[in-house]
C-alpha positions in Angstrom: 0.0 0.1 0.1 1.1 3.8 -0.6 1.8 5.7 2.3 -0.6 8.2 3.5 0.9 12.0 3.1 -0.4 14.7 5.1 -2.2 17.6 3.3 -0.3 20.1 1.2 -1.0 23.7 1.7 -3.8 25.2 -0.4 -3.0 26.8 -3.8 -1.9 30.6 -3.4 -1.4 33.8 -5.5 1.3 36.0 -3.9 2.7 39.5 -5.1 6.3 40.0 -6.0 8.8 37.6 -4.2 6.5 36.8 -1.1 6.8 32.9 -1.8 5.9 31.0 1.4 8.6 28.6 2.6 8.0 25.0 1.9 5.7 23.2 4.4 7.0 20.0 5.9 4.6 17.4 5.3 4.5 13.9 7.3 3.9 10.5 6.0 2.6 7.3 7.5 2.5 3.7 6.2 1.1 0.3 7.1 4.7 -1.5 7.1 7.3 1.2 7.0 7.9 3.1 10.1 10.4 5.8 8.6 8.8 6.8 5.3 10.9 9.3 3.2 9.3 12.6 2.2 11.0 14.7 -0.3 10.0 18.1 -2.0 11.0 20.0 -5.0 9.9 23.2 -6.8 9.3 23.7 -10.4 9.1 27.1 -12.0 7.3 28.0 -15.3 7.9 31.5 -16.4 5.0 33.7 -17.2 4.7 36.9 -19.4 7.3 38.9 -17.7 10.2 38.4 -15.3 8.2 38.8 -12.3 5.5 36.6 -13.4 5.7 33.0 -12.9 4.2 29.8 -11.5 5.8 27.5 -8.9 4.7 24.0 -8.6 5.8 22.6 -5.3 5.7 18.7 -5.0 6.0 16.4 -2.1 6.6 12.8 -2.6 6.5 10.0 0.2 8.0 6.7 -0.8 7.9 3.8 1.5 10.4 1.0 1.8 8.6 -0.9 -1.0 8.8 1.9 -3.5 5.1 2.8 -3.2 4.6 6.5 -3.4 2.0 9.3 -2.9 2.4 12.8 -4.3 0.8 16.0 -3.2 1.3 19.5 -4.8 0.6 23.2 -4.1 0.6 25.7 -7.2 2.0 29.1 -6.1 
């Protein structure tokens, strides 16, 4: 079974460089007591240098290779 990953923050629109820090998500699993949770950001350019979209992704992977993914769009 895939791990259960805590809720990601809601999508948000911010001004200028007021990008929130990445939240720390946690995960539980039916067999693995120490599920690995990783996060990454992917930036998509907009119409001008100050306009862009960040997709923040958290992935929880248990020791059997099962994974769950949550995202936030900023």
